[in-house]
All heavy atoms as an XYZ file, in Angstrom:
682
protein
N     103.641      2.555    -26.023
C     102.678      2.884    -24.978
C     101.553      1.853    -24.984
O     101.001      1.529    -26.023
C     102.125      4.279    -25.228
C     101.149      4.733    -24.189
S     100.642      6.436    -24.521
C      99.347      6.564    -23.329
N     101.225      1.374    -23.827
C     100.177      0.360    -23.711
C      98.802      0.989    -23.956
O      98.509      2.079    -23.468
C     100.214     -0.275    -22.338
N      98.000      0.293    -24.710
C      96.645      0.770    -24.983
C      95.749      0.455    -23.791
O      94.915      1.260    -23.398
C      96.074      0.100    -26.257
C      94.645      0.545    -26.499
C      96.944      0.418    -27.450
N      95.949     -0.704    -23.205
C      95.110     -1.167    -22.107
C      95.976     -1.381    -20.872
O      96.865     -2.233    -20.874
C      94.417     -2.477    -22.505
C      93.471     -3.109    -21.505
C      92.338     -2.143    -21.153
C      92.895     -4.392    -22.064
N      95.740     -0.609    -19.835
C      96.508     -0.720    -18.602
C      95.853     -1.741    -17.661
O      94.638     -1.915    -17.684
C      96.601      0.639    -17.906
C      97.317      1.658    -18.730
N      98.672      1.699    -18.847
C      96.854      2.662    -19.513
C      99.027      2.680    -19.640
N      97.936      3.274    -20.081
N      96.686     -2.414    -16.867
C      96.233     -3.429    -15.903
C      95.409     -4.515    -16.615
O      94.335     -4.905    -16.167
C      95.448     -2.781    -14.770
C      96.291     -1.803    -13.972
C      95.633     -1.128    -12.773
N      94.288     -1.454    -12.464
C      93.261     -0.611    -12.562
N      93.429      0.611    -13.002
N      92.048     -0.996    -12.227
N      95.936     -4.992    -17.750
C      95.231     -5.976    -18.588
C      94.826     -7.208    -17.792
O      93.668     -7.629    -17.835
C      96.120     -6.440    -19.744
C      96.334     -5.458    -20.823
C      97.254     -6.050    -21.879
C      97.829     -4.951    -22.719
N      98.831     -5.393    -23.635
N      95.808     -7.818    -17.115
C      95.535     -9.083    -16.431
C      94.423     -8.938    -15.414
O      93.528     -9.770    -15.342
C      96.805     -9.614    -15.763
C      97.810    -10.141    -16.754
C      98.939    -10.914    -16.106
O      98.893    -11.148    -14.879
O      99.862    -11.301    -16.831
N      94.469     -7.879    -14.637
C      93.444     -7.639    -13.620
C      92.057     -7.525    -14.261
O      91.091     -8.126    -13.798
C      93.803     -6.358    -12.871
C      92.800     -5.937    -11.830
C      93.169     -4.595    -11.206
O      94.372     -4.349    -10.970
O      92.245     -3.801    -10.968
N      91.971     -6.782    -15.347
C      90.681     -6.568    -16.015
C      90.189     -7.855    -16.675
O      88.991     -8.155    -16.622
C      90.790     -5.429    -17.021
C      90.995     -4.092    -16.316
C      91.240     -2.953    -17.256
C      91.475     -1.684    -16.456
N      91.820     -0.550    -17.274
N      91.098     -8.603    -17.258
C      90.717     -9.884    -17.869
C      90.168    -10.824    -16.808
O      89.145    -11.485    -17.015
C      91.909    -10.520    -18.610
C      92.254     -9.695    -19.854
C      91.600    -11.960    -19.001
C      93.554    -10.092    -20.506
N      90.816    -10.885    -15.650
C      90.354    -11.754    -14.571
C      88.955    -11.376    -14.112
O      88.112    -12.240    -13.858
C      91.346    -11.718    -13.408
C      92.645    -12.435    -13.735
C      93.746    -12.216    -12.707
O      93.501    -11.558    -11.675
O      94.857    -12.711    -12.951
N      88.689    -10.073    -14.013
C      87.352     -9.615    -13.607
C      86.317    -10.035    -14.647
O      85.246    -10.554    -14.302
C      87.328     -8.081    -13.382
C      85.908     -7.574    -13.205
C      88.190     -7.697    -12.185
N      86.634     -9.819    -15.918
C      85.698    -10.192    -16.992
C      85.442    -11.699    -16.960
O      84.290    -12.143    -17.023
C      86.220     -9.742    -18.372
C      85.338    -10.283    -19.483
C      86.301     -8.221    -18.450
N      86.506    -12.486    -16.859
C      86.345    -13.944    -16.847
C      85.520    -14.410    -15.652
O      84.768    -15.380    -15.755
C      87.719    -14.632    -16.844
C      88.528    -14.486    -18.135
C      89.896    -15.138    -17.974
C      87.794    -15.071    -19.327
N      85.623    -13.709    -14.532
C      84.846    -14.098    -13.347
C      83.344    -13.904    -13.550
O      82.538    -14.512    -12.850
C      85.316    -13.307    -12.118
O      84.867    -11.962    -12.177
N      82.983    -13.080    -14.514
C      81.560    -12.804    -14.807
C      80.984    -13.751    -15.867
O      79.780    -13.734    -16.105
C      81.387    -11.368    -15.312
C      81.958    -10.296    -14.419
C      81.126    -10.095    -13.201
C      81.692     -8.929    -12.394
N      81.138     -8.853    -11.068
N      81.842    -14.542    -16.488
C      81.409    -15.392    -17.603
C      81.283    -16.852    -17.187
O      81.968    -17.297    -16.262
C      82.438    -15.298    -18.740
C      82.556    -13.942    -19.426
C      83.756    -13.922    -20.351
C      81.291    -13.628    -20.200
N      80.424    -17.617    -17.904
C      80.367    -19.061    -17.650
C      81.651    -19.728    -18.140
O      82.409    -19.140    -18.919
C      79.165    -19.515    -18.490
C      79.032    -18.482    -19.561
C      79.511    -17.191    -18.960
N      81.897    -20.948    -17.697
C      83.130    -21.658    -18.081
C      83.245    -21.849    -19.588
O      84.335    -21.839    -20.131
C      83.196    -23.018    -17.382
C      83.582    -22.923    -15.927
C      84.025    -24.282    -15.415
C      84.337    -24.229    -13.946
N      85.661    -23.724    -13.653
N      82.141    -22.028    -20.268
C      82.171    -22.281    -21.718
C      81.834    -21.015    -22.523
O      81.101    -21.064    -23.500
C      81.214    -23.413    -22.078
C      79.781    -23.115    -21.653
O      79.554    -22.163    -20.876
O      78.875    -23.843    -22.097
N      82.416    -19.881    -22.125
C      82.156    -18.609    -22.795
C      82.767    -18.600    -24.202
O      83.686    -19.359    -24.497
C      82.717    -17.443    -21.975
C      84.224    -17.458    -21.874
C      85.007    -16.807    -22.815
C      84.868    -18.120    -20.836
C      86.385    -16.838    -22.748
C      86.241    -18.154    -20.747
C      87.002    -17.504    -21.706
O      88.367    -17.541    -21.634
N      82.241    -17.702    -25.024
C      82.806    -17.503    -26.365
C      83.634    -16.219    -26.358
O      83.513    -15.389    -25.439
C      81.692    -17.358    -27.428
O      80.937    -16.166    -27.124
C      80.777    -18.567    -27.445
N      84.447    -16.053    -27.394
C      85.216    -14.814    -27.525
C      84.280    -13.611    -27.594
O      84.572    -12.553    -27.044
C      86.087    -14.849    -28.783
C      87.278    -15.771    -28.646
O      87.595    -16.211    -27.513
O      87.917    -16.061    -29.682
N      83.154    -13.782    -28.269
C      82.190    -12.689    -28.407
C      81.625    -12.297    -27.039
O      81.443    -11.113    -26.758
C      81.059    -13.076    -29.364
C      81.475    -13.124    -30.820
C      82.351    -14.328    -31.181
O      82.307    -15.368    -30.486
O      83.109    -14.214    -32.162
N      81.340    -13.295    -26.196
C      80.843    -13.002    -24.851
C      81.907    -12.256    -24.042
O      81.583    -11.345    -23.280
C      80.455    -14.287    -24.118
C      79.186    -14.925    -24.623
C      78.951    -16.286    -23.976
O      79.822    -17.140    -23.978
N      77.763    -16.465    -23.426
N      83.165    -12.652    -24.217
C      84.247    -11.972    -23.523
C      84.283    -10.500    -23.937
O      84.343     -9.608    -23.085
C      85.599    -12.638    -23.809
C      86.761    -11.892    -23.226
C      87.095    -12.040    -21.889
C      87.503    -11.016    -24.005
C      88.147    -11.319    -21.338
C      88.556    -10.299    -23.473
C      88.884    -10.452    -22.128
N      84.236    -10.239    -25.236
C      84.295     -8.864    -25.735
C      83.092     -8.070    -25.226
O      83.243     -6.943    -24.735
C      84.373     -8.840    -27.283
C      84.209     -7.419    -27.821
C      85.681     -9.449    -27.765
N      81.897     -8.630    -25.305
C      80.688     -7.939    -24.840
C      80.776     -7.593    -23.362
O      80.426     -6.482    -22.947
C      79.445     -8.808    -25.083
C      79.059     -8.948    -26.533
C      77.967     -9.987    -26.750
O      77.314    -10.413    -25.770
O      77.774    -10.387    -27.908
N      81.231     -8.546    -22.557
C      81.331     -8.321    -21.117
C      82.405     -7.287    -20.810
O      82.221     -6.431    -19.946
C      81.614     -9.650    -20.371
O      80.590    -10.586    -20.714
C      81.634     -9.453    -18.876
N      83.519     -7.350    -21.525
C      84.572     -6.341    -21.342
C      84.016     -4.954    -21.606
O      84.246     -4.019    -20.833
C      85.771     -6.619    -22.258
C      86.897     -5.649    -22.039
C      87.900     -5.940    -21.135
C      86.922     -4.430    -22.704
C      88.920     -5.025    -20.904
C      87.938     -3.516    -22.479
C      88.937     -3.811    -21.569
N      83.285     -4.803    -22.705
C      82.724     -3.502    -23.070
C      81.768     -3.009    -21.982
O      81.779     -1.826    -21.623
C      82.019     -3.564    -24.442
C      83.055     -3.818    -25.547
C      81.235     -2.295    -24.729
C      82.456     -4.176    -26.894
N      80.951     -3.903    -21.431
C      80.014     -3.523    -20.371
C      80.757     -3.050    -19.121
O      80.372     -2.054    -18.500
C      79.107     -4.693    -20.009
C      78.096     -5.040    -21.060
C      77.346     -6.334    -20.744
O      77.622     -6.994    -19.748
N      76.417     -6.693    -21.607
N      81.809     -3.764    -18.741
C      82.515     -3.463    -17.503
C      83.524     -2.321    -17.643
O      83.763     -1.577    -16.697
C      83.246     -4.713    -16.992
C      82.367     -5.882    -16.589
C      83.219     -7.101    -16.249
C      81.483     -5.503    -15.404
N      84.112     -2.209    -18.810
C      85.192     -1.240    -19.016
C      84.945     -0.406    -20.270
O      85.752     -0.390    -21.204
C      86.539     -1.968    -19.123
C      86.887     -2.734    -17.878
C      86.806     -4.125    -17.850
C      87.274     -2.080    -16.712
C      87.107     -4.838    -16.701
C      87.579     -2.779    -15.549
C      87.491     -4.162    -15.551
O      87.783     -4.857    -14.415
N      83.839      0.306    -20.279
C      83.472      1.074    -21.473
C      84.491      2.176    -21.775
O      84.750      2.473    -22.941
C      82.069      1.657    -21.336
O      81.991      2.502    -20.201
N      85.090      2.775    -20.753
C      86.098      3.815    -21.015
C      87.327      3.212    -21.688
O      87.881      3.801    -22.611
C      86.505      4.513    -19.714
C      85.460      5.461    -19.198
C      85.945      6.209    -17.985
C      84.854      7.137    -17.474
N      85.286      7.893    -16.302
N      87.764      2.051    -21.219
C      88.900      1.381    -21.844
C      88.560      0.991    -23.278
O      89.402      1.098    -24.171
C      89.320      0.144    -21.047
C      90.037      0.514    -19.764
O      91.030      1.265    -19.838
O      89.620      0.051    -18.694
N      87.348      0.526    -23.502
C      86.912      0.166    -24.845
C      86.985      1.391    -25.757
O      87.452      1.319    -26.894
C      85.496     -0.400    -24.811
C      84.939     -0.722    -26.152
C      83.874     -0.133    -26.755
C      85.406     -1.716    -27.085
N      83.651     -0.689    -27.991
C      84.571     -1.660    -28.213
C      86.442     -2.635    -27.064
C      84.751     -2.481    -29.312
C      86.618     -3.455    -28.169
C      85.778     -3.374    -29.264
N      86.556      2.537    -25.243
C      86.637      3.779    -26.010
C      88.074      4.135    -26.358
O      88.363      4.580    -27.463
N      88.993      3.920    -25.406
C      90.415      4.199    -25.660
C      90.974      3.261    -26.724
O      91.758      3.679    -27.584
C      91.227      4.047    -24.367
C      90.967      5.131    -23.359
C      91.764      4.871    -22.093
C      91.362      5.816    -20.993
N      92.042      5.507    -19.731
N      90.590      1.994    -26.669
C      91.053      1.016    -27.663
C      90.575      1.433    -29.054
O      91.346      1.457    -30.013
C      90.572     -0.408    -27.308
C      91.252     -0.895    -26.029
C      90.813     -1.372    -28.464
C      90.628     -2.157    -25.426
N      89.286      1.764    -29.148
C      88.733      2.176    -30.446
C      89.381      3.461    -30.938
O      89.721      3.580    -32.110
C      87.211      2.347    -30.348
C      86.480      1.044    -30.242
C      84.981      1.103    -30.342
C      84.311      2.403    -30.268
N      82.850      2.339    -30.268
N      89.573      4.424    -30.034
C      90.175      5.702    -30.416
C      91.604      5.495    -30.909
O      92.027      6.117    -31.894
C      90.157      6.675    -29.238
N      92.345      4.622    -30.254
C      93.720      4.346    -30.661
C      93.746      3.719    -32.049
O      94.568      4.093    -32.889
C      94.391      3.432    -29.631
C      95.886      3.399    -29.772
O      96.410      3.154    -30.845
N      96.567      3.636    -28.673
N      92.836      2.789    -32.300
C      92.754      2.153    -33.621
C      92.408      3.185    -34.699
O      93.033      3.228    -35.751
C      91.721      1.027    -33.603
C      91.547      0.394    -34.965
C      92.481     -0.519    -35.436
C      90.476      0.725    -35.771
C      92.345     -1.093    -36.689
C      90.324      0.160    -37.029
C      91.263     -0.750    -37.477
O      91.133     -1.315    -38.715
N      91.431      4.014    -34.422
C      91.014      5.028    -35.398
C      92.152      6.005    -35.664
O      92.431      6.353    -36.811
C      89.754      5.777    -34.895
C      88.547      4.822    -34.931
C      89.480      7.023    -35.719
C      87.325      5.337    -34.195
N      92.845      6.421    -34.610
C      93.971      7.347    -34.777
C      95.052      6.731    -35.656
O      95.558      7.387    -36.565
C      94.550      7.718    -33.411
C      95.675      8.734    -33.494
C      96.130      9.123    -32.111
C      97.221     10.164    -32.066
N      98.033     10.404    -33.178
N      95.384      5.470    -35.406
C      96.403      4.814    -36.228
C      95.960      4.723    -37.690
O      96.762      4.930    -38.592
C      96.711      3.414    -35.700
C      97.714      3.406    -34.601
C      98.255      2.009    -34.346
O      98.198      1.129    -35.204
N      98.782      1.802    -33.163
N      94.706      4.409    -37.903
C      94.247      4.251    -39.285
C      94.164      5.586    -40.011
O      94.348      5.643    -41.223
C      92.910      3.513    -39.328
O      91.908      4.239    -38.669
N      93.931      6.671    -39.289
C      93.852      7.986    -39.926
C      95.226      8.609    -40.132
O      95.434      9.350    -41.086
C      92.998      8.938    -39.076
C      91.535      8.587    -39.098
C      90.714      9.456    -38.170
O      91.239     10.124    -37.281
N      89.404      9.447    -38.351
N      96.176      8.329    -39.234
C      97.495      8.959    -39.288
C      98.463      8.272    -40.245
O      99.544      8.777    -40.489
C      98.142      8.984    -37.887
C      97.457      9.954    -36.948
O      96.610     10.739    -37.420
O      97.768      9.922    -35.749
N      98.079      7.137    -40.763
C      99.037      6.357    -41.556
C      99.309      6.997    -42.913
O      98.459      7.658    -43.495
C      98.549      4.920    -41.723
C      97.414      4.738    -42.705
C      97.047      3.279    -42.839
C      96.053      3.064    -43.940
N      96.609      3.084    -45.257
N     100.522      6.766    -43.363
C     100.905      7.186    -44.710
C     100.292      6.190    -45.696
O     100.102      5.015    -45.358
C     102.421      7.161    -44.856
C     103.143      8.160    -43.972
C     102.927      9.594    -44.415
O     102.834      9.831    -45.628
O     102.824     10.465    -43.534
N     100.010      6.600    -46.911
C      99.481      5.645    -47.900
C     100.437      4.458    -48.069
O     101.654      4.641    -48.162
C      99.408      6.475    -49.178
C      99.289      7.890    -48.699
C     100.090      7.951    -47.426
N      99.903      3.267    -48.041
C     100.707      2.062    -48.193
C     101.271      1.525    -46.892
O     101.864      0.457    -46.862
N     101.104      2.259    -45.789
C     101.604      1.817    -44.489
C     100.612      0.843    -43.870
O      99.401      1.026    -43.974
C     101.790      3.024    -43.536
O     102.635      3.967    -44.158
C     102.364      2.595    -42.214
N     101.130     -0.166    -43.210
C     100.282     -1.161    -42.551
C      99.959     -0.693    -41.141
O     100.840     -0.246    -40.404
C     100.987     -2.529    -42.508
C     101.234     -3.023    -43.934
C     100.185     -3.540    -41.715
C     102.106     -4.255    -44.020
N      98.704     -0.797    -40.755
C      98.284     -0.461    -39.396
C      98.725     -1.608    -38.498
O      98.392     -2.766    -38.749
C      96.751     -0.270    -39.310
C      96.319      0.856    -40.242
C      96.306      0.002    -37.886
C      94.826      0.969    -40.415
N      99.479     -1.288    -37.452
C     100.028     -2.337    -36.595
C      99.021     -2.850    -35.577
O      99.139     -3.973    -35.111
C     101.281     -1.837    -35.845
O     100.938     -0.659    -35.102
C     102.392     -1.511    -36.818
N      98.043     -2.053    -35.243
C      97.055     -2.477    -34.247
C      95.894     -3.181    -34.938
O      95.347     -2.672    -35.914
C      96.540     -1.272    -33.466
C      95.560     -1.641    -32.380
S      95.059     -0.194    -31.434
C      93.842     -0.946    -30.370
N      95.503     -4.356    -34.413
C      94.333     -5.024    -35.003
C      93.045     -4.274    -34.674
O      93.032     -3.414    -33.795
C      94.352     -6.402    -34.340
C      95.106     -6.223    -33.075
C      96.088     -5.110    -33.327
N      91.983     -4.624    -35.374
C      90.678     -4.028    -35.079
C      90.371     -4.236    -33.598
O      90.819     -5.214    -32.997
C      89.598     -4.657    -35.947
C      89.752     -4.286    -37.404
C      88.649     -4.856    -38.244
C      88.864     -4.434    -39.692
N      87.832     -4.958    -40.565
N      89.593     -3.339    -32.978
C      89.370     -3.404    -31.528
C      88.904     -4.763    -31.002
O      89.407     -5.237    -29.980
C      88.318     -2.324    -31.288
C      88.608     -1.319    -32.358
C      89.005     -2.144    -33.559
N      87.963     -5.417    -31.699
C      87.481     -6.716    -31.233
C      88.609     -7.753    -31.271
O      88.771     -8.548    -30.346
C      86.299     -7.217    -32.072
C      85.026     -6.405    -31.922
C      84.995     -5.158    -32.808
O      85.960     -4.897    -33.566
O      84.005     -4.411    -32.715
N      89.389     -7.719    -32.351
C      90.513     -8.656    -32.482
C      91.601     -8.357    -31.461
O      92.261     -9.265    -30.961
C      91.079     -8.610    -33.894
C      90.150     -9.096    -34.998
C      90.812     -8.926    -36.359
C      89.769    -10.548    -34.779
N      91.785     -7.089    -31.141
C      92.758     -6.707    -30.119
C      92.395     -7.351    -28.785
O      93.242     -7.950    -28.120
C      92.816     -5.180    -29.984
C      93.671     -4.719    -28.835
C      95.062     -4.679    -28.948
C      93.104     -4.334    -27.629
C      95.853     -4.273    -27.889
C      93.890     -3.930    -26.567
C      95.267     -3.899    -26.707
O      96.054     -3.500    -25.645
N      91.120     -7.238    -28.391
C      90.688     -7.829    -27.117
C      90.821     -9.345    -27.123
O      91.254     -9.945    -26.145
C      89.233     -7.449    -26.808
C      89.018     -6.120    -26.108
C      87.535     -5.937    -25.793
C      89.847     -5.990    -24.849
N      90.465     -9.971    -28.238
C      90.599    -11.430    -28.334
C      92.061    -11.831    -28.236
O      92.393    -12.839    -27.606
C      89.977    -11.932    -29.645
C      88.468    -11.805    -29.669
C      87.898    -12.196    -31.012
C      86.402    -11.945    -31.092
N      85.843    -12.303    -32.395
N      92.944    -11.047    -28.832
C      94.378    -11.313    -28.768
C      94.895    -11.175    -27.340
O      95.683    -12.000    -26.861
C      95.119    -10.355    -29.696
O      96.501    -10.482    -29.519
N      94.459    -10.142    -26.641
C      94.860     -9.932    -25.250
C      94.415    -11.128    -24.404
O      95.167    -11.630    -23.563
C      94.261     -8.609    -24.703
C      94.383     -8.499    -23.202
C      94.914     -7.418    -25.379
N      93.204    -11.607    -24.629
C      92.695    -12.772    -23.911
C      93.525    -14.011    -24.222
O      93.909    -14.758    -23.311
C      91.224    -13.022    -24.266
C      90.604    -14.297    -23.678
C      90.596    -14.249    -22.157
C      89.205    -14.503    -24.232
N      93.831    -14.235    -25.480
C      94.615    -15.404    -25.884
C      95.988    -15.397    -25.213
O      96.426    -16.417    -24.675
C      94.772    -15.441    -27.420
O      93.466    -15.513    -28.006
C      95.604    -16.631    -27.862
N      96.655    -14.265    -25.223
C      97.976    -14.161    -24.583
C      97.857    -14.433    -23.087
O      98.671    -15.156    -22.507
C      98.607    -12.774    -24.854
C      99.845    -12.542    -24.001
C      98.938    -12.631    -26.326
N      96.832    -13.873    -22.463
C      96.611    -14.093    -21.033
C      96.417    -15.578    -20.733
O      97.025    -16.125    -19.809
C      95.392    -13.291    -20.568
C      94.962    -13.620    -19.163
C      95.569    -12.999    -18.066
C      93.944    -14.536    -18.903
C      95.188    -13.314    -16.772
C      93.566    -14.853    -17.625
C      94.173    -14.231    -16.553
O      93.800    -14.548    -15.274
N      95.574    -16.245    -21.509
C      95.296    -17.666    -21.286
C      96.538    -18.515    -21.524
O      96.797    -19.468    -20.778
C      94.137    -18.130    -22.168
C      92.770    -17.508    -21.861
C      91.737    -17.927    -22.893
C      92.307    -17.863    -20.458
N      97.302    -18.172    -22.539
C      98.541    -18.922    -22.825
C      99.549    -18.758    -21.685
O     100.181    -19.726    -21.268
C      99.165    -18.459    -24.147
C      98.405    -18.936    -25.365
C      98.926    -18.324    -26.654
O      99.857    -17.479    -26.622
O      98.386    -18.708    -27.718
N      99.693    -17.553    -21.187
C     100.628    -17.306    -20.092
C     100.197    -18.039    -18.821
O     101.038    -18.572    -18.096
C     100.762    -15.815    -19.808
C     101.552    -15.093    -20.875
O     102.294    -15.706    -21.648
N     101.388    -13.776    -20.964
N      98.904    -18.079    -18.558
C      98.414    -18.796    -17.375
C      98.575    -20.303    -17.523
O      98.824    -20.987    -16.551
C      96.950    -18.445    -17.096
C      96.838    -17.175    -16.265
O      97.845    -16.533    -15.974
N      95.643    -16.806    -15.909
N      98.439    -20.805    -18.731
C      98.614    -22.231    -18.965
C     100.081    -22.632    -18.702
O     100.345    -23.712    -18.168
C      98.224    -22.597    -20.387
N     100.999    -21.757    -19.050
C     102.421    -22.032    -18.822
C     102.745    -22.009    -17.332
O     103.581    -22.773    -16.869
C     103.286    -20.991    -19.540
C     103.273    -21.117    -21.031
C     104.078    -20.018    -21.690
C     103.914    -20.051    -23.189
N     104.560    -18.892    -23.823
N     102.077    -21.125    -16.579
C     102.333    -21.010    -15.141
C     101.796    -22.208    -14.381
O     102.379    -22.646    -13.412
C     101.662    -19.738    -14.577
C     102.314    -18.468    -15.018
C     101.560    -17.279    -14.438
C     102.054    -15.966    -14.989
N     101.255    -14.834    -14.512
N     100.628    -22.688    -14.799
C      99.943    -23.718    -14.032
C     100.087    -25.044    -14.646
O     100.046    -26.102    -14.197
């Protein structure tokens, strides 16, 4: 199940609000401002995974900030391949 729905659309909106030389931190901050409900879902999903795990099990989802940075990286890589 996808944690973040309509990723590409939301990433494009966030990027449109940022300067060309934005940092990953600025991307995360702007995402949180624009999509606070989605941010809450990302955090809740991470917390649920970390609480439900069996001892010794690896959590498959990265921390929320790293998750967003990863989503951005994949988006940028896919766009670079297209263009």
